[in-house]
C-alpha positions in Angstrom: -12.9 -7.4 -9.6 -12.2 -5.0 -6.8 -14.9 -2.7 -8.0 -17.4 -5.5 -8.1 -16.3 -6.7 -4.6 -16.7 -3.2 -3.1 -19.9 -2.1 -4.9 -22.1 -2.5 -1.8 -19.6 -0.7 0.4 -19.9 3.1 0.8 -16.6 4.6 -0.1 -16.1 8.2 0.9 -12.8 8.9 -0.8 -10.3 7.1 -3.1 -6.6 7.7 -3.2 -4.0 6.0 -5.5 -0.4 6.1 -6.5 0.4 8.2 -9.5 1.3 5.0 -11.5 -1.3 4.0 -14.0 -1.8 0.4 -12.8 -3.0 1.6 -9.4 -4.8 4.6 -10.7 -6.8 2.4 -13.2 -7.8 0.2 -10.3 -8.9 3.2 -8.2 -10.8 4.7 -11.1 -12.7 1.4 -11.6 -13.9 1.5 -7.9 -14.6 5.3 -8.1 -16.8 4.6 -11.2 -17.4 8.3 -11.8 -19.0 8.8 -8.3 -15.8 10.0 -6.7 -12.7 11.7 -7.9 -9.5 9.7 -7.5 -6.8 11.7 -5.8 -3.4 10.5 -6.9 -0.5 11.0 -4.5 3.2 10.7 -5.5 3.9 9.5 -2.0 2.0 6.3 -2.7 4.0 5.3 -5.8 6.2 2.2 -5.9 9.7 2.2 -4.5 12.5 3.4 -6.8 14.9 0.5 -7.0 17.7 2.5 -8.5 20.1 0.2 -10.4 17.8 -2.7 -9.7 14.8 -1.2 -11.4 13.4 -4.0 -13.6 15.7 -6.6 -12.2 14.0 -9.9 -11.4 13.3 -10.1 -7.6 15.1 -13.5 -7.6 18.5 -11.9 -8.4 20.9 -12.8 -5.5 22.2 -9.2 -5.0 18.7 -7.8 -5.1 17.5 -10.3 -2.5 20.5 -9.5 -0.3 19.9 -5.7 -0.4 16.1 -5.2 -0.9 15.1 -5.4 2.7 18.1 -3.6 4.2 16.5 -0.5 5.7 19.0 2.2 4.6 20.1 0.8 1.3 19.3 3.1 -1.6 19.9 0.4 -4.1 22.5 2.4 -6.0 20.7 5.6 -6.8 17.2 4.5 -5.8 15.3 4.8 -2.6 15.8 3.2 0.8 13.0 1.6 2.7 13.4 4.3 5.3 12.8 7.0 2.6 9.9 5.0 1.2 8.4 4.7 4.7 8.7 8.5 5.3 6.9 9.4 2.1 4.2 6.8 2.5 3.6 8.0 6.1 3.4 11.6 4.9 0.7 10.6 2.3 -1.3 8.7 4.9 -1.1 11.6 7.3 -2.6 13.8 4.5 -5.3 11.2 3.8 -6.2 11.1 7.5 -6.3 14.9 7.8 -8.6 15.2 4.8 -10.8 12.2 5.9 -10.7 11.8 9.7 -13.6 9.4 9.4 -15.4 7.3 6.9 -14.3 4.6 4.4 -11.3 5.5 2.4 -9.8 3.3 -0.3 -6.0 3.6 -0.8 -4.6 1.8 -3.9 -0.9 1.4 -3.7 1.8 -1.2 -4.5 3.2 -4.2 -2.6 6.1 -2.5 -0.9 4.3 0.8 -0.4 1.4 -1.2 1.2 3.9 -2.8 3.6 5.0 0.7 4.6 1.4 1.9 5.0 0.6 -1.1 7.3 3.8 -0.4 9.3 2.7 3.2 9.8 -0.9 2.5 10.6 -0.5 -0.6 12.7 2.8 0.2 14.4 4.6 -2.8 12.9 8.4 -3.2 13.2 10.6 -3.1 10.1 11.0 -6.8 10.3 7.3 -7.4 10.5 6.5 -5.0 7.6 8.9 -6.6 5.1 7.4 -10.0 5.8 3.8 -9.0 4.7 2.9 -10.9 1.6 0.3 -9.3 -0.7 -0.8 -10.5 -4.1 -2.1 -7.9 -6.7 -5.7 -8.8 -6.0 -5.6 -8.8 -2.2 -7.4 -6.3 0.0 -6.6 -5.2 3.6 -9.1 -3.3 5.8 -7.7 -1.2 8.6 -10.1 0.1 11.1 -9.0 3.2 13.0 -11.2 4.2 15.9 -10.3 6.9 18.4 -9.1 5.4 21.7 -8.8 1.8 20.3 -5.9 0.0 18.8 -6.1 -0.3 15.0 -7.6 -3.5 13.7 -6.3 -5.2 10.5 -8.4 -7.5 8.4 -7.3 -9.3 5.2 -9.7 -10.6 2.6 -8.5 -14.1 1.7 -9.9 -15.6 -1.5 -9.9 -19.3 -2.4 -6.6 -19.1 -4.4 -4.9 -17.7 -1.3 -6.1 -20.2 1.3 -2.5 -20.9 2.0 -2.5 -17.7 4.0 -4.6 -19.3 6.7 
């Protein structure tokens, strides 16, 4: 669906997480015209002991948005933010202009928007994104970044 939606948009580069679910999406958009560059820094958060735990579990809910909590052997949001920001810095060095598609994961995307838009930690963890939603971030020299979100019919509640 993303490939069909973006088929009339000129995409200059495609980056994805190393996880297959985001890489498969990126490959569909690249459609053999571009090489997808997979970056480890865009992969999903390591939830440590909570890996695979339902996100409705009370202890998970209590700890998941605590900035320095490594989730018992996993990765803190601070660590995730640092590696996501490093990956975005690389993307921006390699592509200082043009249309670049970055396919990540929900929490990674929150950290990416925090880095690109200058959001606070509290703002970043409140960003809701379904698997099929798309954000556009426009970065122009000398202007503040602009954020656009494609809202489809099933997500009209976002308005």
